[in-house]
N, C-alpha and C positions, 0 to 999 in steps of 0.2 A: 504494500500500500504506500502511495506517495503521501507521507504524513504532512509535509509542508503544504501540499496542494489542499488537503482537507482543512488544515488549520487556517490557511488564507481565506478560504470560503467561509468558514465558521466565524472568523473575525469580522469579515465584511457584514455578515448577518448581525453579529453582536453590536456593531456600531452603526448600523443603518439608521439614519435619522438622529444620530447623536447631536449633531449641529448642522444647520442648514445655512446656505448662503443668505445673507452676507456674513455669517459666522460671528455675529455680535449678539450678546445677551439681551440687548435692548430691542432687537428686531422682533416683531410680533410673532413670527413663525417659530422663534426660539423660546418664547415665553410659555408655550404649551406644546409639548412634543411627546415622544414616546408613544406612538400609536401601534407599534408592532410588538407582539409577544409580551404584553404586560399582564402579569398575574397579580391582581390586587388582593388585599386582605379580605377574607370571606365576609367578615362583619360589615365592612365598608360596601362590598358588592350587594349584600342583602338590604342594606339601608338605601341603596340606590336602585332598588327594584330589579336587580339582576342585569342592569345595562352593561356591566363589565364582567370580565371573567376572573375566577379565582383558581381555576385548574385548567390543565392542558393535557390532551391525550394523543398519543401516537400509537398507531397499530399498523403492523406490516407483516410480511410473510418471509419465512426462511425455508429453503429446501435443504434438508439434511436428515440426520437421525438424531435421536434424543441425546447423543453423546456430545453434541456441539456445545460450545460455551459462548456466553454473551457478556459483553462489557458495555456499560452505559455511562456516558458523561452528560450531565445537565449543566449548561452554562447560561449565565445571565449577568446583568449589571445591577449593582446596588448603588442607588443614588446617594450622594453625600453633598455637603455644603460646597465642596470644592469641585464637584463634577460627578464622577462615577468610579466605582471599584469593580473590577472583574471578579466574578465568583464562579466556582466550579464545584459540582457535587459528583463524586465518583462512586458508582456502585461496583463492588468487587466482582471479579470474574465468577460467573455462575453457570452451572450446567442447565440445559433446557429440561432435562429430566427432573431436576430439583424444582424448577419453576412450575412444571406441570403438576407436581405433587402438592406444592404449596407456594402461593405468591410471596414475593419478598417485598417488604416495605421498610424503608429506612427513614429515620427521622433526622433531619438536619436543622440548623437554626432557621426557624420560620419557614421551613419547607419539608414536605414529605415526597418521596419518590417510590412508586409502587410498580413492580415488574410482575408480569404474568405471561404464561405460555400455555398453549394447548395445541394438540394435533388436530388439524382440520381436514387432512387427507393423508393418504399414505406417503410418508416422507416429507410432508409439508406442515409447518408449524406457524401459528399466529403468535406474534410477540406484541404485547401491549405494555406501554410505559405511560403512567399517569403521574403528573406533577401537581402538587397541591401547595398553595400558599397557606401556611398554618399560623400566620401572625394573628395575635389577639387584638391588634390595633383596631379601634373603632373610630377611624378618622372621620372628620366632618367635611373635609374638602379633598378634592382630587390631589392638590399639591402635597398635602399632608400624607395622603394614602400612598403616593408614589415613593416616599421615603421608606415605606414598609412593603414595597412591591418587588417582585421579580421582573426585571425589565429586559426586553429583547431575549426572552427565554427561548432556548432551542436545545435539541438533544442530538448527540452523536452516538450511534449504535454500531458496535463492531462485533462480528461473529467469527469464531474459529471453528473450522470443521464443517462449514456450510456456506450457503450463498443466499443473499437477499434477492427478493423478486421485485422488479420495477413495478410500481403501482401505476405509472404512466403508460407503460408499454409492456404489460405482462404477456407471457406466452398464452396461446389460446386455451390450453387445458387448465390454466390457473386464472383466467380472466374473471370468472364469477367469484372466486374466492378473494381476488384482489379488490373487486368492487364492494365486497362485504366488509372490508376493513373500515373501521370507524375512527376518523381522525378529527380532533376538535382543537381548533386554534393553531394547528401546525400541519405540515404535510411533508412526509419523508421522501427523499430522492436519493438515488445512488450518487456517491461522491468518490473521488480518486481518479485514477487514469481510466479513460473509456474502456469498458469491458470488465473492469474489476467489480466484484459484487460482494465484497466483505464489509463494506462500510456504508451506512446511511446517515444523512443529515436531515433531521426533522425540523423544518424551519417555519416560522410564522410569516415569512415572505414567500411568495410564489416563485419557485425555482423549477428548472428542468433537470433531468438526470445529467450528471457530470458537469455541473456549472464550473466556470473558470473565470479567473480575473484576467482581463486583457493585459498582455505583456507590455503594451504601450503605456499603461497607467503608471504614473510616477509615485503614487501613494494614495492613501485614503482621503476621500472628500466627503464621506458619510452620506452620499446620496446616489445610490446605484441607478436611479431612474434618469439621472442627468448624464451629459457627456463631459468628460474631463476637460476637453479643450474649451468648451463654453464656460464652465465654472472658473477655469484658470483665467480666461479673458475678463470675466466679471470681477474677479479679485483684483486684477491689474487696474481696473477703472475706479476702485474705491478711492475716496478722498484720503488725505493724510490723517484727518481726524478719525475717520472710520477705521483705517488701518491701525491707528494707535489703540483704539478701543478693542480691536480684534487681538492685537498683540498683548494687551494687558488683561485679557479675559481668560478664557479656558486655555490650558496648556496645549491641548491638541489643536485649537484654533491658531495659536501662535506658531506651531510647527507647520501648519498649512501655509501661513503667510510667508514664513522664512523659506520654505521650499519653493513657493511660487516666485518670489523675488530673486532667488538665486538660480533659477532653472536655466540651463544652457539652451541656446536656440535650437540645437539639434534635438534635444529631448522634447521641446515644445512642438517642433514640426512633426515628430512621430505621432502626436496625438491627433493630427489633422485627419488621418484616415489610413486604412490599410486594406489591401485586397487579400482574401484568403480563399483557397479552393474549398 
């Protein structure tokens, strides 16, 4: 498995929407963000008549026998006064035979992760991972609730001794089983080198199998729906006052500004476009 490729995609998901152009805290679009993969405290959700989510569910298929083992990583951001901290919850390697006999539920600080497995056809197993925000916070406002939330939540599932099934393009014999998988708040896709089937990324952002970061991209801009060249040009047009606010704000915003202003012409021209077969 190409570990770096998987980590790069997962990091792009983790920071999608972290900051948006013009990358200033006073900009309206940066005063209310985090629309992807947010799991709020359950009490807050219930107070808001269930408009937001407090749990996320991933379900996918593995072709193997029950001796295969599964490893699960849940990743999210924890908001702080200075920005955000990366958090990761690791479930230990577990055999499918053990999960079939008894689901595994682990308690972390303000979060639970539950793993289940069942045989749905000969040699085909359904894997279900459910993430719960278990914070007891009874926040009155969204901003307060966000500081007790799991933000940009996503899951990386790895299997040894088996292969995952694409839910976007399953083989005909497994199409009905694939369509029966219930995913809530996230969708699992194959990640790694094309053709590899040992790792899935369950993302709150719609992705296709084997997503990749464009090699022409010089670094994170936190907005995968935009084009790097356009965002870079926009940053160049900011006033000195706007650039000063950007530099004195979030550390990652400062890094974007420094990278943009020191970018060689050759690197900038690479972002203009490329033809691939």
